[in-house]
N, C-alpha and C positions, 0 to 999 in steps of 0.2 A: 769159536773161538775160546777158548779161556787165557789164552799168550799169545801174543802177533810179535813173530821177530821179523824186524826189516831191514833187508842189509843193501847198502846200494853196490851195484857190480862191481868190481876191481877198474883199476886207470887203460885208460885207453892212447891213444895219440892224440887222437883229438880232446882228450880233457887236458894233456901236457899244454899240446897248441892254442889251448881256450876257445875252443871252435863249436858251435850248437852241433848235436848230434841228432837230437830229436829222433826219426822213424830210420837211419842212415846205419847200414848192419857193421861197425866197426868192432874189433875185434881188441881184446888184450893184449896189455906189452907183458916183458918179461915179470917185468913190478909188479902188473895187475895180478899174475896169477900167485905171486907170494901173498900179495895182499890178501889174497883167497883162501888161502892156505893156513894165513895166521887166522884170518876171522873163523874159518872152520876147528883149528885148536882151540879160541877162545870159545865157540859154544858146547865144545867138548863136554857132556855131562847135562846138558838143556834139555833131555827128554823130551826130542822134538818128534812130533807124529808124521809132520807133511813138509817137502819141499817146494815151493810152487817157486816160476820163474817165469820171466816174460820171454818171447819166443825169440828177440833178437841175440845175435850171437856173445856180446857183452856179457849180457846176462846171463843164457843160457850156459857156454864155459866156466863163468863164475860158480854158478849153483852145481854144475857135473862136479867141479872142483873139491865144493861144501861135501856135496851128497858119496862122495867117494868115500871123503874121510870120515862122515857121519855111517857110513855104509846103509842110504837110503839111495830111495828112487826120486827123480826130480820130474814132478808133474807142468805141464807148459801149461800157463794159462793166457791166451790171447789178447786177453783184455787190460794186463797190465803191459803191455807193448809202450814205450815211451810215447808224449807228445807229439803228433806231427806239428815240423815248425816250418813247412813249406819251403820256402826260398833262402831262409835263415842257416838250414841246415847245410855245413859246410863254413857257414860266416863265423868271422872272428865275434867273439863277445862284446867286442866293441862295437856293434850295435845298438846297446846297452838294455836295458826293461826299466826306465826308469818310474813308470807307472804300471797298473795292471792292463793297461788298455792291450798291449802285447797278449798279455794273456786269454781277456774275457773277446775281444774282436777277430782274433787271428787277422791281421792286415797283412801278413808275412805269406796268406797263401795255403796256410797249414788249416788242423785245427781248432775249434774256439775252445777257451777252457770250461765250458759246460760241455760240451761234449765230453771231451775227456774227463773230466771229475765223472759224468754217469756212468761211465763203462765201468770206473771204478766203484766208484756205490753201487753199482747193481750188484757186482761181485759180494762186495760186503755185507749187503742186505740177505745176499744166500747163506751167509757163515754165521747167521746169528743164533744158531740151535747147536753149533758143536760145540764139544767139549773138549776141545784139539788143542795142542800147539802147536802154531805152525809157521813154518819160517818164510818170507817171503823174500826171492833175490830178484831187485829191478831196479829201475833206475832213480835217480833225484828228486825229478817233479811228482812221481808216483809214489815214493814214501811222502811226501810234504802232503799230499791230498789226502790220503790215507790220515797221516796226522791229525789234518784238518779236521774229517769228519769225523773220527771217532774220539777227537777232543772236544769237538763242539766251538772250533775257531777258527777265523774268517783263513780264508788261503796265504793272504797275503802275510798273516805272522808268522807262517811256517816259511814261506817263499823267501823271507829275508833270514833265515837259517839256513846255510847250504849244508848240504849233507854229503860228507865224504867218502870220495872213492873207499871199498873195503868198511866203510863204517858200519856198527849194528845200535840198533835203535830197538826196547823193547816194549812193548805196554803189555797189563794185565787188565782183563776185566773181572772185577765186583760186581755187587748187588747195585752199586748206583752209579754205574758206568766202568769207563778206559779209564786207566790211571799210566802215567807215564813212567818207566822202570829205569831204563838208560836211553839217554840219547845222543849220539851219533859219536861211537865211543870206537876208536879207533884202533885198526892192530899195534902191535909193537911193534 
């Protein structure tokens, strides 16, 4: 890829209620759909070659709204499904994540950070030869792992920077590596 544009899915009820979603298949709110239409408007003229989305409903619906506006097809990538949070799914954020233990050891019964990172890294490695601009519409943790990998920084650096619903982040590949162009640009 020469350019990678990352967009977090639009708002869901569980985002409003501050509940962990993980792989629970939640849907967009009316406001979430509006966020994605605004994101599509902001992406007009970006010369996007492909749109790829997580198979979960909130990301797929978000991608479909953007794709319709940009007159592109959506490809589903199963490896972009959000991290399985096990027993935490549906629970309040009050459970907290004070340390990286939750991410690395999966004490909640979901997948480990290593398992989660591995499937995203596999996809990234497959794309090294492409000279395309790719738009990926996914989940907050997926965006954070991609940023960590491409910019060569530890995950916990990016995890402290929440990715907002509908926000646009873009990276450009140079001869020496990836450069962050935009981070967490919100819809108007």
